[in-house]
C-alpha positions in Angstrom: 0.0 0.0 0.0 1.4 3.4 -1.0 2.2 5.7 1.9 -0.1 8.8 1.4 2.5 11.0 3.1 5.1 10.4 0.5 5.0 12.4 -2.8 5.6 11.0 -6.2 9.3 11.6 -6.8 9.2 11.0 -10.6 12.7 10.8 -12.0 14.7 12.9 -9.6 14.9 11.2 -6.2 18.3 12.7 -5.6 16.9 16.2 -5.6 14.0 15.2 -3.3 15.5 12.9 -0.7 16.9 15.6 1.6 13.7 17.8 1.3 11.6 14.7 2.3 13.7 14.1 5.4 13.7 17.8 6.3 9.9 18.0 6.0 9.6 14.9 8.3 12.2 16.3 10.8 10.6 19.7 11.1 7.0 18.2 11.1 5.6 19.4 7.8 3.9 17.5 5.1 6.3 15.9 2.5 3.6 16.4 -0.1 4.6 20.1 -0.1 8.3 19.6 -0.9 7.9 20.8 -4.5 5.8 23.8 -3.6 7.4 27.3 -3.4 9.3 27.7 -0.1 8.9 30.3 2.7 11.1 30.9 5.7 12.5 33.3 8.3 15.9 34.9 8.5 17.6 36.7 11.3 20.9 38.2 12.4 23.4 37.0 15.0 26.2 38.9 16.6 28.3 39.2 19.8 26.4 41.9 21.7 23.0 42.2 23.4 21.8 43.9 20.2 21.3 40.4 18.8 20.3 38.4 21.9 16.6 38.8 21.3 16.6 37.9 17.6 16.6 34.1 17.8 13.5 34.0 20.0 11.6 36.1 17.6 12.8 34.1 14.6 11.7 30.8 16.3 8.3 32.3 17.2 7.7 33.4 13.6 8.9 30.0 12.4 6.4 28.3 14.6 3.6 30.7 13.4 4.5 29.8 9.8 4.5 26.1 10.5 1.1 26.3 12.2 -0.3 27.9 9.0 1.3 25.5 6.5 -0.5 22.5 5.1 -2.9 21.1 2.5 -6.1 21.6 4.5 -8.7 24.4 4.0 -7.3 27.8 4.8 -3.7 26.6 5.2 -0.8 27.9 3.2 0.4 25.4 0.6 4.2 26.1 0.9 7.4 24.2 1.7 8.8 25.5 5.0 12.6 25.9 5.3 14.5 26.1 8.5 15.5 29.6 9.7 18.7 31.1 8.4 21.0 33.6 10.1 23.6 36.0 9.0 26.5 37.4 11.2 27.2 40.9 12.2 29.7 43.1 14.0 28.8 44.9 17.2 29.4 48.6 16.5 29.4 49.5 20.2 32.1 47.0 21.2 34.2 47.8 18.1 34.1 51.6 18.0 37.6 53.0 18.3 39.3 49.8 17.2 40.7 48.6 13.9 37.9 46.0 13.9 35.4 48.8 13.3 36.5 48.6 9.7 34.3 45.6 9.3 31.1 47.3 10.5 29.9 48.8 7.2 31.4 45.9 5.3 29.0 43.8 7.4 26.1 45.4 5.5 27.6 43.9 2.3 28.3 40.5 3.9 24.6 40.3 5.1 23.4 41.2 1.6 25.6 38.7 -0.1 24.7 35.9 2.4 21.0 36.5 2.0 21.2 36.9 -1.7 22.7 33.4 -1.8 20.0 32.1 0.6 17.0 33.7 -1.2 18.2 32.8 -4.7 19.5 29.3 -4.1 16.6 28.3 -1.9 14.2 30.0 -4.2 12.3 31.6 -1.4 8.8 32.8 -2.5 8.2 34.6 0.8 10.5 35.8 3.6 10.1 37.3 7.0 13.3 38.9 8.5 14.1 39.8 12.1 16.8 42.4 12.1 19.0 44.1 14.8 21.7 46.7 15.0 21.9 49.0 12.0 24.0 47.5 9.1 22.2 44.1 8.9 18.8 45.6 8.3 20.0 47.5 5.3 21.8 44.5 3.9 18.7 42.5 4.5 16.5 45.0 2.7 18.9 45.3 -0.2 18.9 41.5 -0.7 15.1 41.5 -0.6 14.9 44.2 -3.2 17.3 42.3 -5.5 15.4 39.0 -5.0 12.1 40.9 -5.4 9.7 38.3 -4.1 7.2 39.0 -1.2 9.2 39.9 1.9 8.6 41.7 5.2 10.9 43.0 8.0 10.4 43.2 11.7 12.9 45.1 13.9 13.9 43.1 17.0 13.4 46.3 19.0 15.5 48.8 21.0 17.0 48.4 24.4 15.7 50.2 27.5 17.8 53.0 28.8 20.0 52.3 31.8 19.8 54.3 35.0 22.6 55.5 37.2 21.6 54.2 40.7 23.4 57.0 42.4 21.9 60.0 40.5 18.8 58.5 38.7 20.2 59.8 35.4 19.2 57.9 32.3 22.2 56.3 30.5 22.9 54.7 27.2 26.0 53.5 25.3 26.9 57.1 24.4 27.0 57.9 28.1 29.7 55.3 28.5 31.7 56.6 25.6 31.5 60.1 26.9 33.2 59.3 30.2 36.3 57.7 28.5 38.4 60.8 29.6 37.1 60.8 33.2 40.1 60.6 35.6 38.3 58.2 38.0 38.5 54.5 36.8 35.8 53.5 39.3 33.4 56.1 37.9 34.1 54.9 34.3 33.4 51.3 35.4 30.2 52.4 37.3 28.8 54.0 34.1 29.8 51.0 32.0 28.0 48.6 34.3 24.7 50.5 34.2 24.5 52.1 30.7 23.2 49.1 28.7 21.0 46.7 30.8 19.0 44.0 29.1 18.7 43.2 25.4 17.9 45.2 22.3 19.7 47.5 19.9 20.9 51.0 20.8 18.0 52.9 22.3 18.4 56.5 21.2 17.8 58.0 17.8 21.1 56.6 16.7 21.6 54.7 13.4 19.5 51.6 14.4 16.4 53.5 15.2 16.9 55.9 12.3 17.1 53.0 9.9 14.2 51.1 11.5 12.1 54.2 11.2 13.3 54.7 7.6 12.4 51.1 6.7 9.0 51.4 8.3 8.2 54.7 6.5 9.6 53.1 3.3 6.8 50.5 3.7 8.8 47.3 4.4 8.0 47.1 8.1 4.7 47.7 9.8 4.9 51.0 11.5 3.7 49.8 14.9 6.5 47.2 15.1 9.3 49.7 14.9 9.4 51.3 18.4 8.4 48.7 21.0 11.4 47.4 23.0 13.0 44.1 22.3 11.4 42.6 25.4 7.9 43.7 24.6 5.8 40.5 24.8 4.0 41.5 21.6 7.1 40.6 19.7 6.7 37.0 20.7 3.0 36.6 21.3 1.2 38.8 18.7 3.5 40.1 16.0 4.6 36.6 14.6 1.0 35.6 13.6 0.4 39.1 12.2 3.5 38.9 10.1 2.6 35.5 8.7 -0.8 36.9 7.7 0.7 39.9 6.1 3.2 37.7 4.2 0.4 35.4 3.0 -1.4 38.5 1.7 1.7 39.8 -0.1 2.1 36.4 -1.8 -1.6 36.2 -2.7 -1.5 39.7 -4.1 1.9 39.4 -5.7 3.1 42.5 -3.7 6.9 42.7 -4.0 9.5 44.9 -2.5 10.1 46.9 -5.7 6.4 47.7 -5.7 6.8 49.3 -2.3 10.3 50.8 -2.5 9.8 53.4 -5.2 10.9 57.0 -5.7 8.3 58.7 -3.5 8.6 56.1 -0.7 12.3 56.7 -0.7 11.7 60.5 -0.5 9.2 59.9 2.3 11.8 57.9 4.3 14.5 60.5 3.7 12.2 63.4 4.9 11.4 61.4 8.0 15.1 60.9 8.7 15.5 64.7 8.7 12.4 65.1 11.0 13.7 62.7 13.6 17.2 64.2 13.7 18.4 60.9 12.4 21.9 59.4 11.9 24.2 60.6 9.1 24.5 56.9 8.2 21.0 57.2 6.7 22.7 59.0 3.8 25.1 56.1 3.3 22.3 53.5 3.4 19.7 55.3 1.3 21.8 55.3 -1.9 22.4 51.5 -1.4 18.8 50.8 -0.8 17.9 52.8 -3.9 20.5 51.0 -6.0 19.0 47.6 -5.0 15.5 49.0 -5.9 16.7 49.7 -9.4 17.8 53.4 -9.2 21.2 54.3 -10.6 21.8 57.4 -8.5 19.9 58.3 -5.4 21.2 61.9 -5.5 19.8 62.5 -9.0 16.7 60.2 -9.3 15.3 60.5 -5.8 16.5 63.8 -4.4 19.3 66.2 -5.2 21.6 67.6 -2.5 20.3 71.1 -3.2 16.7 69.9 -2.7 17.7 68.0 0.4 19.2 71.1 1.9 16.2 73.2 0.9 13.8 70.8 2.7 16.1 70.7 5.8 16.6 74.5 6.0 13.1 75.7 5.2 10.5 72.9 5.2 11.1 69.9 7.5 11.7 70.5 11.3 12.9 68.1 13.9 9.9 66.6 15.8 11.6 64.3 18.3 13.2 65.2 21.6 15.5 62.1 21.4 19.0 61.2 22.4 21.7 61.9 21.5 20.7 65.6 20.9 17.6 65.4 23.2 16.3 63.7 26.3 14.3 60.6 25.4 14.8 57.1 23.9 12.9 55.0 21.4 11.0 53.3 24.2 9.7 56.7 25.2 8.6 57.3 21.6 6.8 54.0 21.8 5.0 55.1 24.9 4.1 58.4 23.2 2.4 56.5 20.4 5.2 55.2 18.2 6.6 56.1 14.8 3.1 56.4 13.4 2.6 59.6 15.4 5.6 61.2 13.6 4.3 60.0 10.3 0.8 61.4 11.0 2.3 64.8 11.9 4.2 64.9 8.6 1.3 63.6 6.5 -1.1 66.1 8.0 1.4 68.9 7.2 1.5 67.7 3.6 5.2 66.8 3.8 4.8 63.1 2.8 3.1 61.3 0.0 0.5 59.2 1.8 -0.4 57.1 -1.3 2.6 54.9 -1.2 2.0 51.1 -0.8 3.3 49.3 2.3 3.8 45.7 3.3 0.4 45.7 5.0 -1.3 46.1 1.7 -2.4 49.6 2.7 -1.1 52.9 1.7 1.0 54.8 4.2 -1.9 57.0 5.1 -4.3 54.1 5.4 -1.9 52.3 7.8 -1.6 55.4 10.0 -5.4 55.8 10.1 -5.9 52.1 11.0 -3.4 52.4 13.8 -5.3 55.4 15.2 -2.1 57.4 15.6 -2.3 59.8 18.5 -1.6 63.5 18.3 2.0 64.5 19.2 2.4 64.9 23.0 4.6 68.0 22.8 7.2 66.4 25.1 8.7 63.4 23.3 7.2 64.0 19.9 6.4 67.5 18.9 3.9 68.8 16.3 5.0 70.3 13.0 3.6 73.7 13.9 5.6 73.8 17.2 8.6 71.6 16.6 11.5 70.6 18.8 13.9 72.3 16.3 12.8 74.5 13.5 15.1 73.1 10.9 15.8 69.5 9.8 18.5 67.5 11.4 20.8 66.8 8.4 22.6 69.0 6.0 24.7 68.2 2.9 27.9 70.2 2.2 29.8 71.0 -0.9 32.8 73.4 -1.3 36.4 72.8 -2.3 36.8 70.1 0.4 33.7 68.3 -0.8 33.4 68.6 -4.6 31.2 65.5 -4.7 28.7 67.3 -2.4 28.9 64.3 -0.2 29.9 65.8 3.2 27.2 65.6 5.8 26.5 67.4 9.1 24.1 66.2 11.7 22.8 69.7 12.4 20.4 68.4 15.2 23.5 67.4 17.2 25.5 70.6 17.0 25.9 72.1 20.4 27.9 75.2 19.4 30.2 76.8 16.9 27.8 77.7 14.2 26.6 81.1 15.4 25.4 83.0 12.4 25.7 79.7 10.5 29.5 80.1 10.2 32.5 78.3 11.7 36.1 79.3 11.2 38.8 77.0 12.6 42.4 75.9 12.3 43.1 72.5 10.8 44.7 69.9 13.1 45.4 66.9 10.9 45.5 63.2 11.9 46.3 60.6 9.4 44.0 57.9 10.8 41.6 57.7 13.7 44.1 55.9 16.1 46.4 58.9 16.1 43.5 61.1 17.3 42.5 58.6 20.0 46.1 58.4 21.2 46.2 62.2 21.5 42.9 62.3 23.3 44.2 59.7 25.7 47.6 61.3 26.3 47.3 65.0 25.8 43.7 66.2 25.7 44.7 69.6 27.0 46.5 70.3 23.7 43.2 70.8 21.9 42.1 74.4 21.7 39.0 76.4 20.9 38.1 76.5 17.2 40.3 73.6 16.3 39.1 71.7 13.2 40.3 68.2 13.6 40.9 66.5 10.3 40.9 62.7 10.3 41.7 61.2 6.9 42.6 57.9 5.2 39.6 56.3 6.9 37.2 56.3 3.9 35.6 53.3 2.2 38.8 52.5 0.3 41.5 54.0 2.5 40.6 52.5 5.9 39.5 50.3 4.3 35.8 50.0 5.4 34.9 53.6 6.5 34.7 53.1 10.3 32.5 55.0 12.7 34.1 57.5 15.1 31.9 57.4 18.2 34.9 57.0 20.5 36.8 60.2 19.6 33.6 62.3 19.0 32.2 61.3 22.4 35.5 62.4 24.1 35.6 65.6 22.1 32.0 66.4 23.2 33.0 65.9 26.8 36.0 68.1 26.4 33.9 70.9 24.8 31.3 70.7 27.6 33.9 70.7 30.4 36.0 73.6 29.0 33.2 75.7 27.3 35.0 75.5 23.9 34.2 74.4 20.4 36.2 71.7 18.7 35.0 70.6 15.2 35.9 67.5 13.3 35.8 66.5 9.7 36.6 63.2 8.2 36.3 61.0 5.1 35.0 58.3 7.5 31.6 58.3 9.1 29.9 58.7 12.5 27.8 56.7 14.8 24.2 58.0 15.2 25.3 58.7 18.7 27.9 61.2 17.7 27.1 64.9 18.4 28.9 68.1 18.1 30.1 70.0 15.0 31.2 66.9 13.2 31.2 66.5 9.4 31.6 63.1 7.8 31.6 61.4 4.3 34.0 64.2 3.0 34.6 63.1 -0.5 36.5 62.2 -2.6 38.3 60.5 0.3 42.0 61.0 0.9 43.0 57.6 -0.4 41.6 58.6 -3.9 43.4 61.9 -3.9 40.5 64.0 -2.7 41.1 67.5 -1.4 41.0 66.4 2.2 44.4 64.8 1.5 45.9 68.3 0.8 44.9 70.0 4.0 47.8 70.9 6.3 48.1 71.8 10.0 47.1 75.4 10.6 45.0 75.8 7.4 41.8 77.9 7.9 38.7 75.7 7.5 35.4 77.5 6.9 32.0 75.8 7.4 29.3 78.1 6.0 25.7 76.9 6.3 24.5 79.9 4.3 26.2 78.5 1.2 26.2 74.9 2.6 30.0 74.6 1.9 33.1 73.4 3.7 36.3 75.1 2.3 40.0 75.1 3.0 41.0 78.7 2.4 44.6 77.8 1.3 43.2 75.5 -1.4 41.5 78.4 -3.1 44.9 79.3 -4.5 45.6 77.2 -7.6 49.3 77.3 -7.0 49.0 76.0 -3.4 46.6 73.2 -4.7 49.0 72.2 -7.5 52.1 72.1 -5.2 50.3 70.0 -2.5 48.8 67.7 -5.1 52.2 67.2 -6.7 53.7 66.3 -3.4 50.9 63.8 -2.7 51.3 62.3 -6.2 55.0 61.6 -5.5 54.3 59.9 -2.2 51.7 57.7 -3.9 53.9 56.9 -6.9 56.7 55.9 -4.5 54.3 53.5 -2.8 53.1 51.5 -5.7 50.1 53.7 -6.4 48.5 53.9 -2.9 49.2 56.3 0.0 51.2 54.7 2.9 48.9 56.3 5.5 46.0 54.1 4.4 45.2 51.2 6.7 46.4 47.7 6.0 44.1 45.6 3.9 45.3 42.3 5.3 42.3 40.0 4.8 40.4 39.1 1.6 37.4 41.0 2.8 39.4 44.2 3.4 41.0 43.8 0.0 37.5 43.7 -1.5 36.8 46.9 0.2 40.0 48.5 -0.9 39.5 47.5 -4.6 35.7 47.6 -4.9 34.3 50.2 -2.5 32.4 53.0 -4.2 32.4 56.5 -2.8 30.2 57.6 0.2 28.0 59.5 -2.2 27.1 56.1 -3.8 26.6 54.4 -0.5 30.2 53.1 0.1 29.1 49.6 -1.0 31.3 46.9 -2.6 30.5 46.8 -6.3 32.3 45.3 -9.3 31.9 48.5 -11.4 34.6 50.2 -9.2 36.5 51.0 -12.5 34.1 54.0 -12.8 36.2 55.6 -10.1 39.7 54.7 -11.2 41.7 56.5 -13.8 42.6 53.5 -16.0 41.7 50.0 -14.7 44.1 48.4 -17.1 47.1 50.1 -15.5 47.3 47.7 -12.6 50.1 48.3 -10.1 52.2 45.6 -8.5 49.9 45.6 -5.6 47.0 44.7 -7.8 44.9 47.8 -8.1 44.8 50.7 -10.4 45.9 54.3 -9.7 43.0 56.4 -8.2 41.1 59.3 -9.6 42.4 62.7 -8.6 40.1 65.7 -8.2 41.0 69.2 -9.1 39.4 72.6 -8.2 36.2 73.3 -10.1 35.9 69.9 -11.7 34.2 67.6 -9.3 35.2 64.6 -11.4 38.2 62.7 -12.4 40.7 64.0 -14.9 
């Protein structure tokens, strides 16, 4: 008698035997092994950011399993076991050479999930994401695969509390006491700053990007802000996500139907309105690329339009750390991200007609969620905002001919009176040299210093590390001494960085960008009236030519690459050195890197081509 649980294998038993056993082992019907597959993915890492992910993945996997079968109302799919990608802990790695792998981790996540989605042929995916790079890599892979997919954030951590003072603490609090003379106090803050599980709790990069992904339409808005330990993440959201995925599959609603020009504009505007992380402007171009757009800064929004919106149209609505008082769990208590979206929709600043993963438009989703009015303490209304201008600003000028430099205006605590800063360059070739100076001689920094940290860009570091460690120490120095110290770099910042800090300065020093030609004592001018950052000395063509020639000689004597760049001593770092595109393009690893090299056929002994050089007034390679 034929076993009714065993399917007809036809002529390919070798292809079927493992799927039969897998179905039996995980308790699903072997009759479904040739149906389209569905599954759950998540992220693992070595910090508490990721500790809650596995439980949510397993809960969603169980919810999927309960819905799968051949009976009435069941989903006729093959269920695959959960898959995980790996990730770097930004908090643990900040200020170390290992931080070079953080942004590269976005690419590793994307590559791993691309392989999983495509090789497994997933017809439907639910992802649980944590920290800030894996969610973007996950979304980019979903967009490239372009079959029904949905994301749920694992959720933020609760703030810590200083038991002696009652002060609320977070990871930035711990970085800011690095220069404190009392080791017991430093340890005290470290022990109490990050209790429990969940990703960084302020409006740092994680919550910026989760909000971005929610407004983009790939995550239900009400799932963004609740903390990692909120019981709904295990008891309610899994079944809801399975239902939404089933609807997406039935209606053939795919990621590229959701992530379109106006949804990307919506998410960018909200990033301004929450005083979000500068990393959003690295991730948005990569998300746009995966969605099929060649150039975010031409097809979605121009830098000039971005600045106009930030200066004159979009205010900051959230009183959130690191520039304010509250954490994401407070935003959740105040009604969640949907309150922010409601405020911007009612003000006419967003396109409410964009489709979302719920099958509703953005506006319909906000209405169904009964988004509350802004409370005026944690979330402010548009007509009476927390800050009158948007939280981000793009800068051009002779140090940023790519118009890629970015300032988190919401985090500036001083130095831009009358929208102008003039300072003296203090140059460090690499982040470690700056950290060493902050450790050994912090008193040598003076009012109106403009610290320049270079050779830390996507290719030069390689990997474009964050600089939360030095920026946090500089913030503390400025507060203690009542001075202003600015910082500019071809690297990037944590969403927790505050102060007059300008990142993504491009072209980067390793590619011969103008930041490579700055010398100690040069006057650096940041002008928010013209949205430029300039080195006064480089306005003189003779000075530019002399410094460029000196730089060229050093590079030529070092086989085509500047010796101050970091060591690329692993295959992954070599990929970044050879393939990383500029910050303006998202700093991803792409095989069309030859667009940014002078002549890819002129390979040097070290295996890479000479880099583009940028000259005054051109903004492109010569």
